[in-house]
Each structure stands twice: as structure tokens, then as C-alpha cells.
DOLO-617866 format. One record per residue (C-alpha): residue number from 1; residue in three letters; chain; x, y, z. Coordinates in pm, whole numbers, plus 50000, padded with zeros to 5 digits. Each point is the difference from the previous one (the first is absolute). Layout:
NUM|ALA|A|X|Y|Z .
...
This chain:
1|MET|A|09897|11251|13243 .
2|HIS|A|50045|50337|49826 .
3|SER|A|50221|49972|49697 .
4|ASP|A|49993|50377|49941 .
5|PRO|A|50071|50200|50316 .
6|ILE|A|49997|50332|49812 .
7|ALA|A|49648|49937|49864 .
8|ASP|A|49901|49909|50356 .
9|LEU|A|50142|50332|50128 .
10|LEU|A|49815|50202|49734 .
11|THR|A|49675|49812|50061 .
12|ARG|A|50019|50057|50375 .
13|ILE|A|50059|50374|49947 .
14|ARG|A|49711|50016|49746 .
15|ASN|A|49768|49813|50239 .
16|GLY|A|50101|50233|50282 .
17|VAL|A|49917|50302|49784 .
18|HIS|A|49658|49855|49904 .
19|ALA|A|49924|49921|50364 .
20|ARG|A|50110|50355|50097 .
21|LYS|A|50255|49857|50241 .
22|GLN|A|50265|50223|50158 .
23|THR|A|50264|49728|50008 .
24|VAL|A|50068|49668|49827 .
25|GLU|A|50236|49733|50127 .
26|ILE|A|50201|49774|49771 .
27|PRO|A|50283|49750|50042 .
28|MET|A|50335|50176|49972 .
29|SER|A|50256|49955|49721 .
30|LYS|A|50274|50224|49860 .
31|ILE|A|49832|50055|49664 .
32|LYS|A|49662|50076|50160 .
33|LEU|A|50172|50251|50229 .
34|GLU|A|50159|50170|49697 .
35|ILE|A|49665|50018|49819 .
36|VAL|A|49831|50146|50309 .
37|LYS|A|50277|50261|50036 .
38|ILE|A|49946|50109|49639 .
39|LEU|A|49620|50017|50044 .
40|GLU|A|50068|50217|50306 .
41|GLN|A|50244|50232|49813 .
42|GLU|A|49746|50037|49719 .
43|GLY|A|49736|50108|50253 .
44|TYR|A|49762|49701|49986 .
45|LEU|A|50067|49887|50357 .
46|THR|A|50056|50203|50318 .
47|GLY|A|50253|49764|50155 .
48|HIS|A|50102|49649|50097 .
49|GLU|A|50154|49817|50291 .
50|ILE|A|50157|49660|50046 .
51|THR|A|49844|49800|50282 .
52|THR|A|50172|49700|50152 .
53|GLU|A|49726|49893|50242 .
54|SER|A|49951|49658|49843 .
55|LYS|A|50260|49743|49897 .
56|PHE|A|50028|50159|49655 .
57|PRO|A|50045|50375|49955 .
58|SER|A|49715|50178|49828 .
59|LEU|A|49954|50333|49831 .
60|LYS|A|49728|50236|50122 .
61|ILE|A|49899|50243|49725 .
62|HIS|A|49808|50324|50060 .
63|ILE|A|49766|50085|49710 .
64|LYS|A|49964|50365|49902 .
65|TYR|A|49662|50170|49953 .
66|ASP|A|49922|50357|49894 .
67|ALA|A|49796|50256|50198 .
68|ARG|A|49672|49847|49875 .
69|ARG|A|50112|49649|50109 .
70|LYS|A|50054|49894|49639 .
71|PRO|A|50300|49769|49955 .
72|VAL|A|50295|50165|49825 .
73|LEU|A|50073|49665|49839 .
74|GLN|A|49758|49947|49708 .
75|LYS|A|50146|49700|49821 .
76|LEU|A|50273|49750|50080 .
77|THR|A|50066|49731|49740 .
78|ARG|A|50255|49722|49971 .
79|VAL|A|50176|50013|49662 .
80|SER|A|50269|49732|50000 .
81|LYS|A|49868|49668|50131 .
82|PRO|A|50190|49680|50082 .
83|GLY|A|49847|49837|49690 .
84|LEU|A|50063|50297|49773 .
85|ARG|A|50286|50230|50088 .
86|VAL|A|49991|50350|49852 .
87|TYR|A|50333|50170|49936 .
88|ARG|A|50052|50347|49857 .
89|ALA|A|50321|50147|49860 .
90|ASN|A|50062|50361|50101 .
91|ASP|A|49895|50131|49657 .
92|GLU|A|49664|49819|50034 .
93|LEU|A|49913|50177|50325 .
94|ARG|A|49749|50262|49892 .
95|PRO|A|49812|50195|50267 .
96|ILE|A|49656|49850|50063 .
97|ARG|A|49684|50205|50060 .
98|SER|A|50187|50320|49902 .
99|GLY|A|50259|49931|50269 .
100|LEU|A|49738|49985|50277 .
101|ALA|A|50033|49626|50048 .
102|THR|A|50307|49826|50137 .
103|ARG|A|50152|49669|49896 .
104|ILE|A|50199|49820|50265 .
105|MET|A|50286|49801|49849 .
106|THR|A|50274|49775|50117 .
107|THR|A|50329|50073|49825 .
108|SER|A|50362|49897|50033 .
109|GLN|A|50034|50303|50231 .
110|GLY|A|49709|49910|50227 .
111|VAL|A|49628|50074|50016 .
112|MET|A|49903|50343|49865 .
113|THR|A|49738|50199|49812 .
114|ASP|A|49996|50016|49620 .
115|ARG|A|50092|50370|50029 .
116|GLU|A|50316|49912|50192 .
117|ALA|A|50083|49719|49754 .
118|ARG|A|49961|50239|49704 .
119|LYS|A|50227|50250|50174 .
120|ARG|A|50266|49733|50057 .
121|ARG|A|49940|49862|49647 .
122|ILE|A|49940|49642|50113 .
123|GLY|A|49722|49752|49934 .
124|GLY|A|49864|49717|50211 .
125|GLU|A|49697|49797|50098 .
126|VAL|A|49677|50199|50043 .
127|LEU|A|49850|49879|50329 .
128|CYS|A|49688|50216|50014 .
129|GLU|A|49828|50322|49895 .
130|VAL|A|49830|50235|50243 .
131|TRP|A|49792|50318|49981 .
């Protein structure tokens, strides 16, 4: 049994990138859908769809590659884990990798990027970092 569905999501995407897959399928949940939407907005994925073919709905993610078939997504790491949660106040949210990397956070106002959280001046739990 997976105790960390977000780590599972990130690992499946990473594995899909390494295997040069076009799409990856994962079990659906609201938080995973929010994370996927952000990865899509940030330009790491080309799209997603929700499939309800089986008993449980799943999320089909389309991985983005550049013209030379290199994955756009270089690194995807889990920051806050079930055993060690990582929270950041808004004044602790510094841009990472000169602003080229994105942190995905869950805040009191929903799941968003660190840029959005800084703009709204709110902190939250850092789910993952991506570049």
C-alpha cells in the first residue's frame, strides 16, 4: 500500500520521462490533479485527461519533449514527506535556481506555485520542486 500518493505520482512521471514515454497513467485524486495542472501551466507537460474506463478513475498525463526529443522536465523531487513535513512561511520562499525552478505548494488557498504564493503573501507545505 502506498502511504505517499504524491511521491508515487512524481515517481511515475520521472519513470515515464526516463523511458521516453508519451503518456503515463496514475490513479486519480484531487491533489494529484492540481499538481498535474500546475506542471502543465508551467510547461513541463503537454496535457492530461481523466479516464474512467476502470472502476477507479485515473489520470493520463502527456509528457512534453523538445524538438530534439529531450524531456522538458529535468528534475522532479519530493520535498515534504509524510515522515518529515516541510513548511515555508511566505518570507522564506526565495526563488530557486534563479527563478527557473518551480516549487509546488499546498496552502490554505489551494495548491499553487511558490511564485503565486509569494504574490499572495502566504506560506504552506512545499510538496515538490521541479525544473
